N, C-alpha and C positions, 0 to 999 in steps of 0.2 A: 625702300623702290622696286620697284619688276622690272623686268629684265625688257622688258617695252620702252618701259618710263627710261628707264639706265642709254638703252640706246639711240633714242631721241635725243641725248643731248650731243652738240657741237664742239668745234674746237672754240664758236664763238659767245659760247655760255658758260666755260668753265673760266674767263676771266670773271665774271659775275659770280659764280661758287667759288671762289678762294677770294676774294674782295670779302666776304660775306661770314670767311672762317672766324668761329673765335681763336682768341689765343688760350695758351693754358695759363695757370697761375704763375704768379714769379716765384722764385728759388726760393728759400725759407727754412727753417730747423729740423720740417717732417717732411723729407725723401716725398717727389709729385711722380708717382707712378704714368709710365708714356704705356708697357706692355706689360701687360704679366698674361701667362701659359700657368694649364693644368699645373706642370713644373716651378714655378713660381715668379716675382717677379723678373724679371727680363732686360727691364730698362727704365733708368729714375733720373732721377736730379735734383738738388738740392745743398747746401749750405754746412751740414751736419755733417763733423768729421769720421773717417772712416773707420775709424776704430772707440767708436761712441755709440752707444743703441738709437736709433735702432737697427742701422746698421749691420752692427754683430745679432740681432733675433735670427734665435733657429728657426730655422722653419718659412723665411719670408724669401729667401731672396733665390733663386734658381743657379747651381753653377754655372758659368759663362756670363751672367748677368753684366753689362755695360750700366757705371753710375759713374755721371757727370756729375761734380762737386764746382758748382759757381762761384768765382771769386768774383774779386772786376775784373771790369771787360775786358779784356785778350787774357785771362790767367787761369781761366777754368782748366782743370783737371780730368781726365780721364781715370777711370779704376775698373778693373775685371776683376770677379770674386772667382778667384780661382781655389777655393775651396769647396765645400757641399751646402745640402742648401741648411741641415744638421750645424754645421760649422762655417762658415762665409768665412774667407780670408780675402779681403782686397790688396787687387799690385795698380801702381799706376804704371800709366800704360802713355811711357816720352817718347 
């Protein structure tokens, strides 16, 4: 989208844009990546235990990566990679 097109949007078209957004895939055993940088995955979610593959795979998850373990409604757990990219170590953030 060019700068000119972006500037032509108004607060009146924002509801249309939000209405037409496509939701992300549901949580499953394969972590779904929300944000990835050159340093590795920074934000993801899924149902996998943090001590199991692929969350223990070296070279994927950047230090400081946030993982949201989706459980039943209202009981999801947020984990932070306090390790390195080579050796992820997940700590729950209560």
